Backbone as a chain_set.jsonl record, in Angstrom:
{"seq": "MKLNLGSGQSPMSGYVNVDMFPPADVIHDLNVTPWPWDTSSVDGIRANHILEHLGATADGFIAIMREIYRVSKPGAIIDIVIPHPFHPSFFTDPTHVRPLMPETFRLFSKSYNRECAEKHLADSPLGLHYDVDFDLTHIEIRIDKSMEWIFGRRDWTQEDRFRWAERHVGAIQSAQVILRVVK", "coords": {"N": [[131.034, 110.248, 110.203], [130.831, 108.878, 106.991], [129.48, 106.462, 104.764], [130.488, 104.688, 101.864], [128.929, 102.528, 100.178], [129.565, 99.459, 98.554], [131.861, 100.233, 97.113], [133.643, 99.34, 95.179], [135.861, 99.645, 92.438], [136.076, 102.329, 92.702], [136.797, 104.088, 95.028], [135.892, 106.689, 97.362], [137.015, 109.841, 98.468], [136.784, 111.058, 101.786], [134.892, 109.332, 102.648], [134.095, 106.208, 104.275], [135.028, 103.537, 102.595], [133.383, 100.722, 101.425], [133.395, 97.342, 100.57], [133.189, 94.025, 99.121], [135.548, 93.304, 98.051], [139.023, 94.267, 97.674], [140.104, 97.49, 96.281], [139.243, 98.637, 99.388], [138.253, 100.383, 102.32], [136.985, 99.01, 104.317], [136.463, 95.643, 104.238], [133.715, 93.866, 103.554], [130.885, 91.759, 103.318], [127.944, 92.978, 102.383], [125.527, 91.707, 102.482], [125.586, 90.289, 104.76], [124.433, 90.558, 107.939], [124.481, 91.62, 111.379], [125.841, 94.801, 110.336], [129.222, 96.078, 110.625], [129.086, 98.523, 112.171], [128.269, 100.877, 114.69], [125.026, 101.486, 116.146], [123.21, 104.276, 114.983], [125.506, 105.744, 114.144], [126.395, 106.754, 111.747], [126.714, 109.394, 109.454], [125.894, 109.722, 106.828], [125.072, 107.936, 103.795], [126.235, 106.539, 100.817], [125.098, 104.791, 98.089], [125.799, 103.655, 95.366], [124.777, 102.107, 92.614], [124.649, 99.551, 93.921], [122.63, 98.372, 95.527], [121.007, 96.776, 93.921], [122.462, 94.513, 93.725], [122.234, 93.22, 96.078], [120.507, 91.379, 98.679], [118.893, 89.052, 97.67], [116.58, 87.734, 98.335], [113.322, 88.664, 99.582], [113.345, 88.932, 102.393], [116.095, 89.214, 102.779], [116.642, 91.666, 101.462], [115.069, 93.42, 102.971], [116.365, 93.168, 105.425], [118.755, 94.481, 104.803], [117.835, 97.104, 104.338], [116.961, 97.642, 106.905], [119.392, 97.602, 108.254], [120.7, 99.792, 107.076], [119.084, 101.794, 108.127], [119.444, 101.342, 110.914], [122.233, 101.869, 111.396], [122.415, 104.528, 110.715], [122.439, 107.994, 111.621], [119.928, 110.17, 113.108], [118.317, 112.111, 110.638], [120.26, 111.624, 108.74], [121.49, 111.46, 105.386], [120.685, 109.409, 102.697], [121.979, 108.452, 99.784], [121.109, 107.088, 96.883], [121.705, 105.253, 93.934], [120.224, 103.519, 91.356], [119.973, 101.01, 88.799], [117.548, 101.168, 86.187], [115.032, 98.729, 86.089], [113.913, 98.064, 83.608], [115.708, 98.731, 81.714], [118.083, 97.761, 79.252], [120.711, 97.419, 80.29], [120.359, 96.524, 82.872], [119.89, 93.816, 82.664], [122.246, 92.797, 81.627], [124.178, 92.314, 83.54], [125.053, 89.617, 85.41], [125.15, 89.581, 88.17], [123.174, 91.141, 89.193], [120.593, 90.926, 91.363], [118.194, 91.892, 92.228], [115.529, 93.677, 91.089], [114.764, 97.117, 91.293], [112.58, 99.836, 91.816], [112.341, 103.401, 91.872], [110.173, 104.138, 93.486], [109.935, 102.047, 95.255], [111.235, 102.623, 97.625], [109.555, 104.282, 99.034], [107.923, 102.635, 100.462], [109.177, 102.222, 102.822], [108.63, 104.314, 104.453], [107.103, 105.65, 107.201], [105.141, 107.667, 107.333], [104.141, 107.628, 104.726], [103.18, 105.003, 104.742], [101.096, 105.225, 106.62], [99.428, 107.033, 105.289], [98.693, 105.487, 103.065], [97.251, 103.486, 104.383], [95.078, 104.964, 105.386], [93.835, 105.59, 102.979], [93.135, 103.16, 102.105], [94.885, 101.718, 100.454], [96.862, 99.204, 98.829], [99.61, 99.122, 99.224], [102.585, 97.788, 100.635], [103.153, 98.119, 104.075], [105.987, 98.558, 104.963], [107.713, 100.182, 106.48], [106.295, 100.57, 108.889], [105.904, 97.887, 109.692], [108.546, 96.988, 110.097], [109.739, 98.867, 111.672], [111.251, 101.044, 110.622], [112.147, 104.199, 109.164], [112.103, 106.313, 106.562], [112.24, 109.357, 104.823], [111.393, 109.913, 101.567], [112.97, 112.097, 99.698], [113.738, 112.977, 97.197], [113.649, 112.151, 93.752], [115.365, 111.422, 90.872], [115.449, 110.826, 87.49], [117.555, 109.253, 85.098], [118.058, 109.536, 81.79], [118.535, 107.247, 79.118], [121.34, 107.685, 77.036], [120.931, 107.414, 74.29], [118.384, 108.318, 73.971], [118.31, 110.958, 74.631], [118.203, 112.973, 72.681], [115.548, 113.457, 72.147], [114.656, 115.026, 74.268], [116.159, 117.276, 73.99], [114.869, 118.774, 72.149], [112.64, 119.694, 73.365], [111.136, 121.595, 75.997], [110.978, 120.273, 78.765], [109.82, 119.425, 82.016], [111.26, 117.688, 84.846], [109.321, 115.92, 85.74], [107.708, 115.682, 83.417], [109.544, 114.425, 81.735], [109.885, 112.033, 83.112], [107.282, 110.899, 82.991], [107.053, 110.482, 80.2], [109.243, 108.776, 79.748], [108.707, 106.523, 81.343], [106.85, 105.181, 79.875], [108.204, 104.166, 77.769], [110.023, 101.529, 77.148], [113.272, 100.889, 78.231], [114.098, 103.51, 78.098], [114.689, 104.876, 80.484], [117.677, 104.897, 82.121], [118.826, 104.872, 84.692], [118.139, 105.691, 88.14], [118.256, 108.206, 90.625], [117.832, 108.266, 94.044], [116.994, 109.998, 96.904], [117.04, 109.665, 100.317], [115.96, 110.594, 103.588], [116.796, 109.976, 106.875], [114.528, 109.245, 109.429], [114.273, 109.494, 112.757]], "CA": [[131.461, 109.196, 109.309], [129.935, 108.57, 105.871], [129.81, 105.185, 104.124], [130.322, 104.494, 100.421], [128.662, 101.091, 100.082], [129.856, 98.901, 97.24], [132.785, 101.198, 96.502], [134.274, 98.736, 94.005], [137.139, 100.226, 92.007], [135.925, 103.793, 92.758], [136.678, 104.614, 96.387], [135.7, 108.137, 97.438], [137.628, 110.576, 99.561], [135.829, 111.559, 102.763], [133.977, 108.247, 102.979], [134.608, 104.877, 104.561], [134.685, 102.762, 101.401], [133.024, 99.371, 101.848], [133.155, 96.421, 99.472], [133.631, 92.65, 99.378], [136.865, 93.127, 97.453], [139.876, 95.457, 97.701], [140.571, 98.311, 97.402], [138.197, 99.229, 100.218], [138.699, 100.596, 103.701], [136.391, 97.91, 105.073], [136.048, 94.516, 103.401], [132.55, 93.271, 104.217], [129.753, 91.362, 102.489], [126.813, 93.742, 102.905], [124.406, 90.795, 102.701], [125.759, 89.728, 106.099], [124.059, 91.506, 108.986], [124.576, 93.074, 111.409], [127.032, 95.432, 109.787], [130.192, 96.381, 111.681], [129.053, 99.901, 112.662], [127.361, 101.063, 115.812], [123.716, 102.091, 115.905], [123.183, 105.747, 114.882], [126.887, 106.248, 114.092], [126.752, 107.133, 110.376], [126.124, 110.676, 109.045], [125.331, 109.621, 105.484], [125.424, 106.724, 103.052], [126.178, 106.559, 99.358], [124.902, 103.425, 97.581], [125.769, 103.883, 93.923], [124.719, 100.847, 91.859], [124.971, 98.406, 94.764], [121.474, 97.702, 96.13], [120.481, 95.752, 93.009], [123.32, 93.331, 93.886], [122.069, 92.73, 97.445], [119.183, 90.96, 99.118], [118.23, 88.267, 96.623], [115.235, 87.415, 98.818], [112.657, 89.803, 100.215], [113.877, 89.052, 103.756], [117.458, 89.734, 102.682], [116.617, 93.089, 101.134], [114.538, 94.137, 104.13], [117.447, 93.202, 106.42], [119.691, 95.524, 104.381], [117.21, 98.402, 104.62], [116.969, 97.793, 108.365], [120.761, 97.946, 108.651], [120.923, 101.19, 106.674], [118.385, 102.6, 109.128], [120.059, 101.157, 112.236], [123.551, 102.511, 111.542], [122.324, 105.951, 110.37], [122.006, 108.974, 112.613], [118.72, 110.901, 112.703], [118.566, 113.137, 109.627], [121.283, 111.204, 107.771], [121.056, 111.415, 103.99], [121.027, 108.179, 101.994], [122.016, 108.773, 98.352], [121.037, 105.79, 96.203], [121.531, 105.206, 92.483], [119.859, 102.163, 90.945], [119.626, 100.899, 87.38], [116.127, 100.926, 85.972], [114.908, 97.313, 85.745], [113.49, 97.856, 82.224], [116.79, 99.134, 80.808], [118.877, 96.576, 78.888], [121.911, 97.253, 81.121], [120.023, 95.774, 84.079], [119.957, 92.383, 82.372], [123.567, 92.362, 81.175], [125.026, 91.968, 84.683], [124.474, 88.451, 86.08], [125.144, 89.741, 89.627], [121.979, 91.873, 89.609], [119.66, 89.953, 91.937], [116.973, 92.53, 92.691], [115.072, 94.894, 90.401], [114.224, 98.138, 92.197], [112.029, 101.056, 91.254], [112.491, 104.473, 92.869], [109.024, 104.151, 94.38], [110.095, 100.988, 96.248], [111.738, 103.16, 98.884], [108.431, 104.898, 99.763], [107.336, 101.621, 101.333], [109.905, 102.273, 104.082], [108.276, 105.587, 105.079], [105.938, 105.475, 108.068], [104.07, 108.603, 106.962], [103.527, 107.082, 103.505], [102.431, 103.82, 105.154], [99.847, 105.663, 107.256], [98.609, 107.618, 104.224], [98.131, 104.372, 102.294], [96.245, 102.822, 105.214], [93.895, 105.83, 105.406], [93.202, 105.546, 101.664], [92.873, 101.745, 101.832], [95.737, 101.262, 99.355], [97.462, 97.898, 99.117], [101.071, 99.188, 99.349], [103.089, 97.118, 101.835], [103.607, 99.09, 105.08], [107.246, 98.011, 105.46], [108.237, 101.05, 107.539], [105.588, 100.262, 110.134], [106.162, 96.494, 110.084], [109.94, 96.746, 110.484], [110.165, 99.999, 112.492], [112.231, 101.902, 109.952], [111.442, 105.364, 108.653], [112.856, 107.165, 105.642], [111.491, 110.265, 103.948], [111.908, 109.968, 100.199], [112.976, 113.542, 99.453], [114.069, 113.339, 95.815], [113.869, 111.134, 92.725], [115.791, 111.979, 89.586], [115.718, 109.774, 86.519], [118.606, 109.502, 84.117], [117.605, 108.995, 80.512], [119.551, 106.621, 78.279], [121.928, 108.667, 76.119], [120.35, 107.287, 72.951], [117.066, 108.959, 73.978], [118.446, 112.363, 75.025], [117.868, 113.887, 71.585], [114.13, 113.783, 72.244], [114.473, 116.084, 75.254], [116.837, 118.463, 73.502], [113.932, 119.524, 71.311], [111.463, 120.079, 74.156], [111.397, 122.169, 77.308], [110.19, 119.434, 79.657], [110.21, 119.328, 83.417], [111.674, 116.341, 85.246], [108.104, 115.103, 85.782], [107.349, 115.394, 82.027], [110.513, 113.432, 81.249], [109.595, 110.762, 83.768], [106.04, 110.344, 82.411], [107.344, 109.989, 78.858], [110.199, 107.67, 79.799], [108.142, 105.308, 81.938], [106.049, 104.505, 78.847], [109.106, 103.713, 76.712], [110.939, 100.55, 77.722], [114.673, 101.14, 77.943], [114.415, 104.944, 78.064], [115.314, 105.263, 81.755], [118.856, 104.093, 82.392], [118.987, 104.727, 86.13], [117.45, 106.687, 88.961], [118.842, 108.583, 91.899], [116.83, 108.401, 95.102], [117.551, 110.556, 98.14], [116.234, 109.4, 101.506], [116.392, 111.208, 104.842], [116.47, 109.079, 107.98], [113.667, 109.82, 110.446], [114.357, 108.749, 114.039]], "C": [[130.386, 108.986, 108.241], [130.429, 107.286, 105.21], [129.561, 105.256, 102.629], [130.18, 102.988, 100.22], [128.902, 100.6, 98.667], [130.802, 99.793, 96.465], [133.491, 100.649, 95.269], [135.627, 99.348, 93.704], [137.1, 101.754, 92.05], [135.761, 104.282, 94.19], [136.59, 106.138, 96.366], [136.382, 108.716, 98.663], [136.54, 111.105, 100.493], [134.796, 110.53, 103.192], [134.762, 107.048, 103.485], [134.103, 104.018, 103.412], [134.538, 101.297, 101.783], [132.761, 98.521, 100.616], [133.595, 95.028, 99.907], [135.068, 92.432, 98.938], [137.695, 94.403, 97.604], [139.8, 96.199, 96.368], [139.378, 98.911, 98.134], [138.774, 99.411, 101.612], [138.2, 99.474, 104.597], [135.945, 96.852, 104.07], [134.918, 93.816, 104.15], [131.496, 92.927, 103.17], [128.511, 92.013, 103.082], [125.54, 92.912, 103.049], [124.435, 90.199, 104.107], [125.457, 90.818, 107.125], [124.229, 90.845, 110.345], [125.889, 93.563, 110.804], [127.944, 95.881, 110.929], [130.248, 97.852, 112.122], [128.011, 99.992, 113.756], [126.045, 101.691, 115.355], [123.847, 103.611, 115.945], [124.578, 106.364, 114.872], [127.274, 106.841, 112.74], [125.982, 108.397, 109.975], [125.444, 110.619, 107.682], [125.831, 108.373, 104.791], [125.263, 106.995, 101.572], [126.092, 105.099, 98.913], [124.7, 103.532, 96.075], [125.876, 102.541, 93.19], [125.205, 99.667, 92.696], [123.723, 97.663, 95.253], [120.864, 96.634, 95.233], [121.296, 94.455, 93.066], [123.065, 92.625, 95.219], [120.638, 92.253, 97.699], [118.406, 90.214, 98.059], [116.832, 87.827, 97.034], [114.621, 88.677, 99.418], [113.19, 90.015, 101.63], [115.284, 89.633, 103.752], [117.488, 91.22, 102.387], [116.092, 93.918, 102.303], [115.585, 94.223, 105.23], [118.454, 94.297, 106.08], [119.111, 96.902, 104.646], [117.171, 98.667, 106.126], [118.37, 98.161, 108.864], [121.113, 99.38, 108.267], [120.293, 102.108, 107.719], [119.1, 102.528, 110.482], [121.341, 101.947, 112.381], [123.493, 104.02, 111.318], [121.863, 106.795, 111.55], [120.685, 109.587, 112.162], [119.09, 112.006, 111.707], [119.628, 112.78, 108.604], [120.677, 111.142, 106.373], [121.581, 110.138, 103.353], [120.873, 108.474, 100.503], [122.164, 107.463, 97.583], [120.934, 106.013, 94.699], [121.303, 103.746, 92.117], [119.635, 102.125, 89.44], [118.121, 100.67, 87.247], [115.959, 99.478, 85.497], [114.411, 97.041, 84.33], [114.54, 98.298, 81.219], [117.639, 97.9, 80.492], [120.105, 96.352, 79.774], [121.612, 96.502, 82.414], [120.235, 94.283, 83.854], [121.339, 91.899, 81.962], [124.469, 91.917, 82.315], [124.417, 90.794, 85.446], [124.476, 88.559, 87.597], [123.99, 90.621, 90.114], [120.935, 90.858, 90.086], [118.307, 90.556, 92.293], [116.636, 93.747, 91.848], [114.452, 95.84, 91.422], [113.684, 99.309, 91.388], [112.217, 102.153, 92.297], [111.369, 104.462, 93.911], [109.093, 103.064, 95.457], [110.432, 101.571, 97.612], [110.661, 103.895, 99.681], [107.825, 103.91, 100.76], [108.008, 101.58, 102.705], [109.694, 103.603, 104.802], [107.006, 105.397, 105.914], [104.815, 106.433, 107.701], [103.374, 108.132, 105.687], [102.681, 105.846, 103.841], [101.089, 104.199, 105.766], [98.88, 106.258, 106.226], [97.937, 106.518, 103.393], [97.033, 103.651, 103.079], [94.953, 103.638, 105.247], [93.116, 105.76, 104.095], [92.86, 104.116, 101.233], [93.629, 101.259, 100.591], [96.478, 100.004, 99.784], [98.983, 97.941, 99.271], [101.517, 98.575, 100.68], [103.637, 98.141, 102.825], [104.915, 98.648, 105.747], [107.856, 98.858, 106.571], [107.607, 100.733, 108.887], [105.889, 98.847, 110.611], [107.557, 96.307, 110.67], [110.55, 97.889, 111.277], [111.383, 100.722, 111.898], [111.456, 103.075, 109.36], [112.386, 106.243, 107.842], [111.872, 108.095, 104.941], [112.154, 110.228, 102.586], [111.826, 111.435, 99.774], [113.204, 113.915, 97.997], [114.2, 112.084, 94.96], [114.283, 111.867, 91.463], [116.097, 110.828, 88.643], [116.828, 110.217, 85.582], [118.223, 108.763, 82.839], [118.793, 108.369, 79.78], [120.039, 107.634, 77.246], [121.329, 108.589, 74.71], [118.988, 107.969, 72.839], [117.152, 110.461, 74.246], [118.043, 113.338, 73.923], [116.409, 114.322, 71.64], [113.917, 114.982, 73.171], [115.185, 117.366, 74.855], [115.917, 119.351, 72.677], [112.721, 120.021, 72.085], [111.915, 120.671, 75.494], [110.514, 121.441, 78.319], [110.733, 119.509, 81.081], [110.683, 117.895, 83.686], [110.454, 115.413, 85.278], [107.635, 114.742, 84.376], [108.254, 114.294, 81.463], [110.19, 112.055, 81.82], [108.342, 110.119, 83.171], [106.289, 109.765, 81.028], [108.194, 108.722, 78.947], [109.603, 106.4, 80.384], [107.272, 104.543, 80.953], [106.911, 103.95, 77.716], [110.181, 102.817, 77.323], [112.367, 100.852, 77.273], [115.063, 102.607, 77.954], [115.107, 105.406, 79.341], [116.484, 104.331, 82.018], [119.011, 103.826, 83.882], [118.19, 105.814, 86.836], [118.266, 106.95, 90.214], [117.698, 108.828, 92.868], [117.544, 108.941, 96.329], [116.55, 110.308, 99.268], [116.823, 110.187, 102.684], [115.899, 110.305, 105.965], [115.664, 109.836, 109.031], [113.755, 108.921, 111.682], [113.874, 109.652, 115.151]], "O": [[129.195, 108.925, 108.544], [131.633, 107.048, 105.109], [128.558, 105.809, 102.178], [131.171, 102.266, 100.106], [128.494, 101.241, 97.698], [130.571, 100.078, 95.29], [133.898, 101.42, 94.399], [136.443, 99.546, 94.603], [137.985, 102.409, 91.5], [134.716, 104.827, 94.542], [137.135, 106.793, 95.478], [136.328, 108.147, 99.753], [135.49, 111.552, 100.031], [133.924, 110.824, 104.009], [135.94, 106.885, 103.169], [132.9, 103.798, 103.271], [135.435, 100.703, 102.381], [132.006, 98.915, 99.727], [134.278, 94.864, 100.918], [135.73, 91.497, 99.388], [137.139, 95.5, 97.657], [139.449, 95.567, 95.371], [138.584, 99.63, 97.529], [139.672, 98.679, 102.026], [138.894, 99.039, 105.516], [135.153, 97.128, 103.169], [135.12, 93.25, 105.225], [131.246, 93.705, 102.249], [128.073, 91.636, 104.169], [124.577, 93.362, 103.67], [123.432, 89.669, 104.585], [126.123, 91.852, 107.176], [124.129, 89.622, 110.449], [126.892, 92.851, 110.766], [127.494, 96.044, 112.062], [131.326, 98.37, 112.413], [127.007, 99.279, 113.748], [125.976, 102.34, 114.311], [124.509, 104.165, 116.823], [124.811, 107.387, 115.516], [128.372, 107.377, 112.599], [124.763, 108.469, 110.132], [124.519, 111.385, 107.416], [126.873, 107.821, 105.145], [124.284, 107.599, 101.134], [126.913, 104.272, 99.311], [123.573, 103.503, 95.581], [126.94, 101.923, 93.158], [126.051, 98.886, 92.261], [123.755, 96.439, 95.381], [120.264, 95.682, 95.732], [120.88, 93.429, 92.529], [123.615, 91.552, 95.465], [119.696, 92.667, 97.024], [117.369, 90.689, 97.597], [115.986, 87.574, 96.176], [115.328, 89.638, 99.722], [113.458, 91.149, 102.027], [115.631, 90.444, 104.611], [118.269, 91.959, 102.987], [116.615, 94.996, 102.588], [115.685, 95.249, 105.902], [118.955, 94.973, 106.979], [119.819, 97.784, 105.131], [117.333, 99.807, 106.56], [118.506, 98.95, 109.799], [121.749, 100.097, 109.04], [120.908, 103.087, 108.142], [119.33, 103.557, 111.117], [121.529, 102.633, 113.386], [124.427, 104.729, 111.694], [121.028, 106.383, 112.355], [120.349, 109.538, 110.979], [120.056, 112.74, 111.912], [119.877, 113.559, 107.684], [119.503, 110.815, 106.204], [122.766, 109.822, 103.453], [119.766, 108.717, 100.023], [123.21, 106.815, 97.628], [120.168, 106.862, 94.243], [122.065, 102.86, 92.504], [119.157, 103.102, 88.862], [117.505, 100.043, 88.109], [116.672, 99.045, 84.592], [114.474, 95.898, 83.878], [114.305, 98.25, 80.012], [117.886, 97.081, 81.377], [120.502, 95.206, 79.988], [122.514, 95.902, 82.998], [120.702, 93.574, 84.745], [121.581, 90.692, 81.951], [125.442, 91.202, 82.075], [123.368, 90.952, 86.071], [123.869, 87.722, 88.266], [123.841, 90.828, 91.318], [120.456, 90.035, 89.306], [117.372, 89.827, 92.623], [117.36, 94.741, 91.876], [113.707, 95.415, 92.306], [114.279, 99.713, 90.389], [112.25, 101.86, 93.492], [111.605, 104.749, 95.085], [108.389, 103.149, 96.463], [109.968, 101.072, 98.637], [110.83, 104.114, 100.88], [107.278, 104.316, 101.786], [107.48, 100.98, 103.64], [110.49, 103.976, 105.664], [105.959, 105.025, 105.383], [103.645, 106.052, 107.751], [102.151, 108.227, 105.578], [101.596, 105.665, 103.29], [100.068, 103.578, 105.473], [97.673, 106.02, 106.282], [96.755, 106.615, 103.062], [96.014, 103.255, 102.514], [93.861, 103.08, 105.147], [91.889, 105.858, 104.091], [92.358, 103.895, 100.131], [93.097, 100.495, 99.785], [96.691, 99.776, 100.975], [99.6, 96.888, 99.434], [100.902, 98.814, 101.719], [104.492, 98.949, 102.464], [104.947, 98.394, 106.951], [108.453, 98.318, 107.502], [108.299, 100.64, 109.901], [106.106, 98.628, 111.803], [107.733, 95.555, 111.629], [111.754, 97.887, 111.533], [112.384, 100.969, 112.571], [110.26, 102.966, 109.087], [113.331, 106.831, 108.368], [110.799, 107.667, 104.517], [113.352, 110.487, 102.468], [110.738, 111.951, 99.52], [112.903, 115.038, 97.592], [114.784, 111.086, 95.383], [113.627, 112.82, 91.041], [116.908, 109.956, 88.958], [117.006, 111.406, 85.316], [118.085, 107.54, 82.818], [119.907, 108.891, 79.816], [119.238, 108.356, 76.652], [121.237, 109.605, 74.02], [118.49, 108.177, 71.732], [116.153, 111.165, 74.1], [117.58, 114.438, 74.224], [116.073, 115.431, 71.225], [113.092, 115.85, 72.887], [114.838, 118.44, 75.346], [116.167, 120.547, 72.53], [111.863, 120.699, 71.52], [112.949, 120.287, 76.042], [109.442, 121.923, 78.683], [111.936, 119.638, 81.307], [110.52, 117.009, 82.848], [110.549, 114.251, 84.884], [107.204, 113.611, 84.151], [107.79, 113.362, 80.806], [110.217, 111.049, 81.112], [108.341, 108.924, 82.877], [105.797, 108.683, 80.709], [107.897, 107.719, 78.298], [109.962, 105.303, 79.957], [106.984, 103.367, 81.176], [106.386, 103.324, 76.796], [111.13, 103.302, 77.939], [112.631, 101.046, 76.086], [116.246, 102.925, 77.83], [116.014, 106.237, 79.289], [116.307, 103.117, 82.125], [119.293, 102.7, 84.293], [117.647, 106.725, 86.211], [118.881, 106.049, 90.782], [116.725, 109.51, 92.547], [118.574, 108.41, 96.744], [115.382, 110.687, 99.184], [118.031, 110.409, 102.755], [114.731, 109.92, 105.999], [116.053, 110.918, 109.471], [113.364, 107.754, 111.653], [113.855, 109.244, 116.313]]}, "num_chains": 1, "name": "protein.A"}
């Protein structure tokens, strides 16, 4: 079973589509935990432009990450797309309650938490504190269409694009983050 969280008006075939409003296979407010799935019962999760709508408080967001972990099987893939908090589109939607950066999800990795502790870095060890563990396997930024012309003239790697875009407010429209569940 795979979940499409926050399916909205775009349910996906092959997924259990979950939203607060129809049409969805399961009508559920994802801010309310526990979720209605058994522990380690989900093969994968798609969260396309939904996490920024959830967990208005730190405790609320951590509860959601704990639920994603709880319901996922070992090795499950979590495919997340989030708007970049410095892009104008983030501010146009009054239901966006939480700005997220792709790097936020590293804080839920126990290996990253241990690495930070060894280096005496101040990153919050959320994976260790809350006994969740995700490997952040991929980050891909999506550049605002109005900025794409810049990259058409240069042969830049994804890392080059990211370095340039992070210095230009509004250049990054969204980011895709892929996590793998470690249990």
